[in-house]
N, C-alpha and C positions, 0 to 999 in steps of 0.2 A: 319313705316316699313323702314328699311335701304335699300338703292338702291343696285342693283346687280352690279357686276363688268362688265366692257364693254365687256369682252370676253364672259361672261355668257349671257348677253343680245343679243349679236350677234349670239351666238349659238342657243338661244331660237327662235330668229326671223327666222334664216335660217332653223331651224327644220321644221317650218310650210310650208316652200317652197319646201322642199324635202320629204314630207310625202305623202305616197300613199293614194288616196281618198278611196280606198276600204278597206285595212287592217289597215289604220291609223298608220303605222309604216314607218320608213325610207325605201326608195326604195331599193329593192333587184332585180338587173338586170332590170333596168327600160327600157321600150319600149315607143315609141312615135307613136300615131295614126295620121291619115291624118288630123284630126281636131286639131292637135298640143297638145292634152292632153296626159299626161304621167301616166303610171301605172306600177306596178310590172308585169313582164312577167307571173308569175304563177297566179297572182290575175286576170288579164284580161282573161287569158285562162280559168281559172275555171269559171269565170263569163259567158263567152260565152258557155262553155260546159254544164252549167246548163240549157241552153235553156230558160232562164227567159223571163219574159214578155217583157223586153226591147230588148232582143236578138231575139225575134220571128219575122219572116217576115209575111206580110199580106197573107191571104189565097189565094192560087193560084200562089204565087210568090216563087222564090227560097229562100234558107236560106240567111239572111242578118245579118250583125254585127253592133251593135249599141254602141256608146260611152256612158258609164254610167253617164257622166257629162252633155254633151250637147245634147245627144240623136240623134246625127247625125248618119245616116245609111250608112254603107259601103257595097258595093256589094260583096266585097271579102276581105279576111283577109290578111292584109299586116302589120306585126309587125317588126319595125325597132328599134334596140338597140340605145338608146340615150347615147352615150359614154360621151358626155360633162356632162350630168346629173350624170352619174356614178362617174366621177371624183369629182363633187361637193358633192355628198353624202359621199364619202370617207373623203373629207375634213371636212365636218360637223361632221362626226363620231369622227374624231380625235379631233376637236375643243370641242366637248361635253366631251370627256374623259379628256382633259386638263383642262376644266373649272369646271367640276363637280366631277371628280375623279371616282373611281370604285364604283359600287353600293354596299351598305352594306347590303341591304335586298331586296327581291323581293316583289312586290305588291301582295296583296291577289288575289287568283284566282277568276275570275268572275268579278272583278272590272273594271271600265272603264280605270283606270290608267294602269292596267296590260295590257289591250289590246293596250293602246297607248304607252306602254314601258316607264313608268315614270323614268327619270334619277335619279341617286343617288343624295342625297342632296335636293330632292324636296318631298313635301307631296304627297303621293299616292292618297289621297282623293281629295285634292283641287288643286294640281299642283303648290302650292306655295313653295318657298324656306323654308327649316327648319331652323328657327331662334330662336325658344324658346325651353327651356328644362323643361319638367314637372318633378318636383322633387318627386311628390307623386307616379307617375307611372314609373318614371325613363325612359322616352322616349322623343325623339326629335319630336317637332311638329311645325307646321307653325302658323302664327299669326291668321289665321282663326280658326284653332283648339283651339287656346288659348282663344278665346272669345266665343267658343261654350259651350253648356251645359255640355258636357263631361268633360271639363277642367276648367271652369270658377272659381270653388271653390278650385282649386288645388294651391299648392305653385309652382310658376314658376320663371324662371330667363332667361335672354338672354343666348343663347347657348354658346356664347363666354365667357360670365361671368362664366357660369357653368363649362366650360372647364378650364378657368383660376383657378377657385376654386379647381377643381379636380387636376390640376397641382400643386397648392400650397399644397393641402393635401398630394399629392404624395411626394412632396419634403420634407414635414414634416415627413411623414412616412419613407422616405429614410434616412433623417437625424437621426431619432430615430433608424433606423436599423443599420446605421453606428456606432452610439453610442453603441448599443448593441454588435455589432461585436468587437468594441474596448474594451468593458468590458469583453467580452469572451476571447479576446486575452490577456487582463491583468490577468484574472483569470487563463488562461492556463499557462501564464508565471509564475504566482505565484505557481501554482501546480507543474510546472517543477522544480522551485527552491526548493519547499518543498520536492519534491521527491528526488532531488539531495542531499539536507540536510539530508534526512532520510537515503539515501544510505551511505553518509559520516559518519553519526552517527552510523549506523549499522556496518560499517567497523571499526570504532574506538572501538566500544564495542567488536567486534570480536577479535580485536588485544588485548584488555585488558583481555578477557577471555583466549585467547591462552597464553598470557604472564603469567597470574597467574597460570593457570593449568600447563604450562610448568615448572614454578618454583617449583611447588610441585613434578612434575614428575622427575625433575633433582635432587631434594632432595632425593626422594625415590630411584632413580637410584644410587645415590652416596651411600646411606645406603646399598643398595643391594650389590654394589661392595665391600664395607667395610666388610660386613658380609661374603660374599662368599670368599673374599681374606683371611680373618681370618680363616675361615673353612679350606681352602686349606693349609694354613700354619700349623694349628694344625694337619692336616692329614699327611703332610710331616714330621713333628716332630715325630709323633707316628710311622710312617713307618721307620724312621731312627733309633729309639730306638730298634724296633724289628729286623731290619736288622743288627744292631751292635751286639746284643746278638747272633743271628744265626751265624754271621761271627766269633765271638770268639770261639764258639763251633766247628765250622768247622775247624778252625786252629788247635785246640787241637787234633781233630781226625786225621788231616793230620800228626802232629808230632808223634803221637803214631803209626800211620800206617808205618811211615818211620822207627821207632825203630823195630817194629815187622818184617818188611820186611828185615832189615839188619840182625837180629838174625836168621831168617829163612835161609838166604843165607849162613851164616857162618856154621850153623849146616848141611846144605846140602853138603857143600864142605868138612867138616871135619867129615864125618861119619865113621862107623865101617864096616869091611868086614864080610862076612857070617861066616867065621871061628873064629870070635871074636878077630882077631888081630887088634890092634890100627893102625890107619892111620893118619898121620899128627901130628900136635902139639896139642894134646888134653889138656894138662895142661894149655897152654896159652889160648885156647878157653874157658875153664871152668872159668879161672880167669877173662876173659873179659865178660862173659855172666852173672856171678853171680851178679855183681853190677846192671846190666840192669834189671835183674829179680826182684831185691830188690828195684828198684826205686819207689818212691811214685806215679809218674804219671802212671806207668804201673800197679801197684797194685790197684790204684784208678779207673783206667779205664776212660771212657769218661763221663764227667759231662754234665747233661742236661742244655740247655740254660736258663738263668735267665728269669723268667716270668715277662712280662710287663703288669701291671694291668691297667694302665691309658687308658681311653677311650675318645671318642669325647664328648665335653661338651654339652649334650642335653639340659640342662637348659639354655644355651646361644643361641642355634640354633633352639630349638624346644620348643615352649611355646606360650604365647599370643603375637606373633610377631607383628601382625597388631596393637594391642593396644599399644605396646611399640613404634612402629613407630609413631602412632597417638600422643602419649605423646611428642615425639620429635618434631612432626610437630607444636605443639603449640608454639615452640620457633621461628618459621619463619612465622607464620600466621600473616597477616597484613590486617585489624587491628585485633589484639587479643582482646578478651573481656576485657574491662577496669573496674576498681574499681570505684563504685559510692556510695556515702553516702548522706543521707538526711541532709538538712540544717535546724536546729531547729529554726533559726532566721526568716525563711520564712514560717514556718508551721502555719496553721490555728489552733486556739484554739480547734476546733472540731476534731483534729487528735491526736491519741496516737502513739508516736514513740517508737521504741524499743531502748534498751540501746546501741546496736551497730549501731544505726541509719541506718538500712537497711530495716526496715519494718514500715508500717503505717496502722492504723486501724481507721475507722470512729467512732466518739463518739457523742452521742446526746447532752451530756452536755459538756460545755467547760472544758478543762483540764488545769492543772497547767503546765505552759511552762517549758521546760528544760533549757532555757536560759533567762536571764532578758530581759525585753522589749527593743528592739533596739532603739537607739536614733532617727532613722528615721522610723516612723511608717508605711511608705509606703512600707517597705520591707516585711511586713507580710500580708498574706491573712486573712482578718478579717471576711469575711462571707463564702466564698466558701472554702470547706474542701480540700485545695490543699497545696502542698509543693514542693519546688525546691531542687535540689541537691546542695551540697557545691561546687562541681567542675564545672567550666564553660569551654567552648571551644571557641577559637577564630581562629582556623585553624585546618587543618588536617582531617583525617578520624577516626571515633570512632564507637565502637559497644558495646552495653550492653543489658542485658536480664532482664526481669521483670516477676515475677509470679504475675498475676493480681487477683488471687483468683478464686472462683467458681461462681461468678455472673458477668453478662456482663455489668453492669453499671459502667464503669471505663473509664478513659481517660489518656493517657500518650503521651509524645512527648518532645518538647523543647519549651522554652520561652526566649524571649529577656530579657536582664538584666533590661531594662527600661520599660518592659511591665507592664501595670497597674494591681494592685492587690487589690484595694479597691472595696467594694461592690460586686455585681454580675458580675463575669468575663465572657465575651463572648469569647469563644475559637475560634479565627480565625486568619489567617495570617495578616489581616489588623490591628489587635490589638496586634500583636507580639507573637502569639501562633500558633505553628504548631503541632497539636495533632491528635490522632486517638483513637477510642475506641468503646464501646458498641457493642462488638463482642463476640461470644461464642468461646473464645480461651483463655486457661489458662496461657500459657507461650509465651511471646512475645519478639522478638528481635528487637532492634532499631539500624539502621545504619545511621550515619550522615557523609556527605561529605561537609565540610564547603565551600571550594572553588568551588566545583561543584554545590552548591545550591540544594542538594538532601537530603531528609529525607525519609527513607523507613522503613516499618514495616513488620515483618515476624513471622510466627508461628515457634517458636524456637524448637518445637518438630521435625518437618520434614523440616524446612526452606521453607515452602510454603509462597509465596508472598501475602501480605494482602493489602498494600496501599503504595503509593509513592507521595511525593511532589517533583516536579521538577522545575528547573529554579527559585528557591526562592532566594531572595536578602537578604543574611545574612551580616549585616554591623556592628554588635556589638557582644559582648559575648553572647553565648547561653548556657542555663542551662537545664539539664534534668528536665522534669515536670511530676508530679504524682497527680492523683486524684483517690483515691481508691473507692471501692464500698461503697454505703451508708448503707449497711447491717452491723451493728456493731457486729452481732453475727457470721458473716461469716469469711472466711479465710482472713487474712490481706494481703495487697499488699506487696510483698517482692522483693528487688533487689537481683538478683542471681549473686553476685560477684564471680570471679574466686578464687579457693582455692590456697593459697600461699604455 
């Protein structure tokens, strides 16, 4: 057993000296009797009040007070506070606290240790210092408990060693916790970067959407201005025609009105009297009036304005206007559908190609090839019924559409120029094939962005998105790839090239 510290031993020895013999605890308000024995004031008072055997006087004598220790009898009660002992008790209390610390648990009720006030760090049962840790029951015990029947078969260790192991385990857990916090911080930083990249990507895509849609809107706005301007020009031209005809008729009416007014004035001034006598120069008036009456303009009268039959060109301004604009839109659409034809030199013998090299059908029996065998046999698919396009792409953006037929067992996409074609071909990016298929979709559009590393597939009927490869590494020429349905009686796979 390890020896206690000097402070603890001193506190333990002094404790016995300042312990009340009645309550077995440190003195509380100690008093000294005439016999020089000391007791707690409350303890000795209760002892005498009980009138016990020791405190009873002999029969016939007055009440006497007896010392519980030496049995000396005192004729009268004289309790004097022992101030020196009070100071010593306080010093011992402080020394106990400094040496043993605060109590971690109270002794069980009814035990002798509880009655004696066992200090913290000591066994409540044996009064020994707690120096052993029982790992089975996870409790601190003294060396006496360690050899008792209750603990002898348990796994034990010195309490300092157990404490050190606990500290080491805590340090290990703390280190692991710090590592976990660092991992969380790393993941958090990664998520923040990814979120920032997502926002940047979304902003870039939004700018692209706005740019492309704005380009179409500007085109449509320009077409609208041209049509509306032409319509207004035609309207002004037809208005001017009608206004010119009306103006000519109005001028003719004006001239005739002037002639008629002049003649009326002359006739009014050169009239006849009631008695029939001539007044004025009648012959001259007649001579002047006859030519006017015989003039063609007066005899003809006012001619009606010439009719203008030309109307606004409804065939130009009212018709399949949206379709006409859509036809014009094809000239600015980027990328516009490109023309793709099949390469007979790459076609499998189990494919039948059309004369225009735009469709392919599966054949159970090998077919006569459209071209002689290439010098390099690796250019042809020998087992898999596949074929490539003649046109390859090394840059830019491209779009083409394929009618894959009525069965879902098809694959289309792109293949690298050096992708393997012998034997059974595994369609994967690792092997140089970016393909999509086996979907219930008859008309498929393929979009390739070479520099952007993107290959997307759409339902060409309503442009519904089907699948996309992103962040692909395209480092050589890519050729459109086709694998038609294995149903030879079904509809062939056909490339839907734009009409020239």
